[in-house]
N, C-alpha and C positions, 0 to 999 in steps of 0.2 A: 619141799613138800607141796605138791601141785594144788592141794585143796585150799591153801592159804590165799587170801586176796592179793593180787599182783600189784606192782607199783603203778602200772597203767590204769588198773581199775580204781586205785586210790585217786589218781590224777583226774579221772573222768567223773568223779562224784560232783554233783551240782548242789549248790546251796538250796535248802528248803525242800529238797526231794525227800519224801516220806516213805519211799519204798526201797531204801538201800539195804543191801544184803552184804554182809562182811564176815569173813572167817579169819581170825588171827589169834595169837596167843597173848595171854595176860602177862605184862612185864612190870606192872606197878598197880598198887591199890591204895586208895585213901580211905580211912575209916569214915563211916557215915557221920555226919554232923548237922547241927541246926544252924541256919543262917537267917538273916533278916533283922529288922529293927527290934522285933519282939521274939526273935528266935523261932519264928513260926513255920519256917520251911526246912524240910529235911532233904539233904543232898548226899548222894553217893557217887564217887568218881573213881574210875579206873582207866587203865591205858592198854591199848592193844597194839601189837607189833607183828608185822608180817615176816620178820626175819630177813628182810632184804632192804632195810633202810627206811621203811615207813612206820610211823608211830602216830596213833590217833587217840585223842582224849575222849572218853565216853562218860556221859553223866545221866543220872536218873533222879527223879524227885519224888518226895512224899510217899504216897501209898505204894508206888512201884518199887521202892527201895527194898522192902522186905521180900518181895517176890524175886528180885534179881540177885541180891547179895549171895544167897547160897550157891549160885552157879559160878561165882567168880572166885577162882583160886589162882594163885601165882604160878606161872609157867604151864597153865592149862589152856587148851585151845577152846575158843568160844565162837559159836555161830550166832550172829545177830541177824534176824530176818524182820525187816520193817522198821529200821531206825531212820531218824531224820537228821540231815546235815544242817548245822546252824553256825553262823559266825560266832566265835567266842565273845562273851560280853566284855572281856578285858584281855587283849592279846598277851599281856605280860603274864597272865595266869594260865595260858595255854601251854601245857607241857608236852604236846604232840609236836610233830614237825610238818603238819599239813595245815592249811589255812582255814580249818573248820573243826568243829567238834561234833560228835554224834550223840543225839539225845534219844534215850529209850522212852517209849510211850506205852500207853495201855494196850496197843495192838501189837507191840513188838514181841516176837518169840525168841527166847534166849535158851540156847542149848550148850551143854558142855560136852566136847568131843574127845576128852581124854588129855593126857599129859603130852606136852610138846617136848620133843628131843632137841635140846639146845644145840647139839652138834649139827643139826640141819643147816643152820645159818653159816656154819664154817665151811660148808661144801661150796659156797659161792666164792669164786676167786676174786678178792678185792683188787682194785686198780690203784697203781701208784699215781698220786697227783702232787702238784706243787703246793706248798703251805698256803701261798697266796690265792690259790684257786679252789680251796676246799669248800668255800661257801656256795659254789656253783654246782656242787654234787648232791646226789640224793640217795646213793647206794653206799655199801661198805667200801671204804677206800683206805689206802695206806698213806700216811704223811710222816715227815720227819721234822724235827725241830729241837731247839735247845730248852732245857728246863729253866723256866723263869721262876715259877712258884712250885716248890717241891710238894709232892702229893702227901696228903694227910686225911684221916677220916673226918667227915662232916655229916651231921645228922640232917637228912632231907625229910622235912615234914610231909611233903607231897607223896613220897614213896614209902614213908614209915620205916626207914632204915638208914644206916650210915653208908655213905658212898665215899670214894676217894676224890678229892678235889685238888686241882693244881692248874698250872698253865705252861704253855710252850711259847717260844718266840722264834722268828726267823731273823731277828736282829733289827727288824723294822716295825713289825706288828706283834701283838700277843693274842693268844687264843685260850680261853678257859677250857679245861678238860675235865670230864667226869668219868670216873671208873665205877661202874654200877656194882660189881661184885668185888669189893676191895678187901684185901687181907693185909693189915698193917705189918704183921710179922714178915710175910713173904716179901713185901715191898722193901722193908728195912734191910733185908738180906741182900737186896740188889746193890746196896751201897751207892745209890745215885745221888749226885750233888747238883747244886744250882750251876747251870751252864753246861752240864753234860748233854750230849746229843742222843736222842732216842728215836725209835721208829714205833708208831702206834697204828692200830687198825680199829676203825669204828665208823660212825656216821655223824654227820653234822646236823645240829638242831638250830634252825634259823628263825623259828617262830618266837624265840625268847630274845630279850635284849639285855646284855650282850649275847650273841650266839655262843653255843658251846659244842664241843666235840664229845660224843658219847662212846665210851669204850666199855665193852661188856665185862672183860676179865683182865687181870694182871698179865695173863699169858699172851694177851694181845699187845704187850709192851715189851720192847727189847732195846738194849743199849747198842749204839753203833759208834764207829770212830768219829771223833770230833769233839771239840769243847769251845765254848764261847767265853771270853774273858768276863769276869764279874762286872767290870766297869761298863761293858757294853750291855750286858743283860739288864743291869739296874736302870739304864737310861731309857729302855723301851717302855713307853707309856700309852701308845696308841693301840686301841683294840681293832682287830681285823673286822672290816665292815664289808657288806655286800658290794658296795660301790667300788671299793678298791679291787675286789676280785673281778668285777665286770670290766674295770679299766685295764686290768692285767690281760684279760682275754682279748680286748680290743687292740692292745699293743701287740700281742702275739699275731693277731690277724693282719695288722698293719705291716709288721716285719715280714710276714710271709708274702704279702702283696708286693712289697718293695723288692724282694728277691726275684719275684716273677717278672716285674717290670725291668 
């Protein structure tokens, strides 16, 4: 959908710019709540997704909450005109995958442009990448790995719903996986066991620690040939880190250079 803010436009956003304009669909909403020592501040938080791998956290405070909240509906396209990019106060609470959050202010115009067709994101052909390289990606990709922690529903307070939570391993590192639209019965019927090899489609979220891989639907998960012995799966304890992914790319570059020499 051409109207949605592109990845390049997200990447070009500058901190403290107060004239940012963005169009994306709502993929998560937190109920308004009061914070502060005396519960004196009201905050409302939601998340916008461009359907191509970028997700940004949006916040609004106090008097603006009542003006903004009626426009924010799950899976609806929202146009924000005149928001400000700010560094998150605590990066561990930033549930977007960009290094900033957007703050709605008194001059921000908020418009609802109608329901987003989730199939739009499926039109973008995902790229196959190595498990160890996934932290260097920013769009929808395909990775494969062995089930370390089998998937089960976990209630996510930030999203106000249950998601599927599990992990994969390549035998050396492990990576947490979140399935946003999780159906426990459908997953149970797949009869997947610890150590089974699967292929998944999704996007990496690196602004949280540890990073996690976001899968939209169980349909983006399928079993493939291969199985890792239980004794190997259990021994994996290291979480996939950005540095290991960067080192892997450097090694690939070094290998290519050696071949040329």
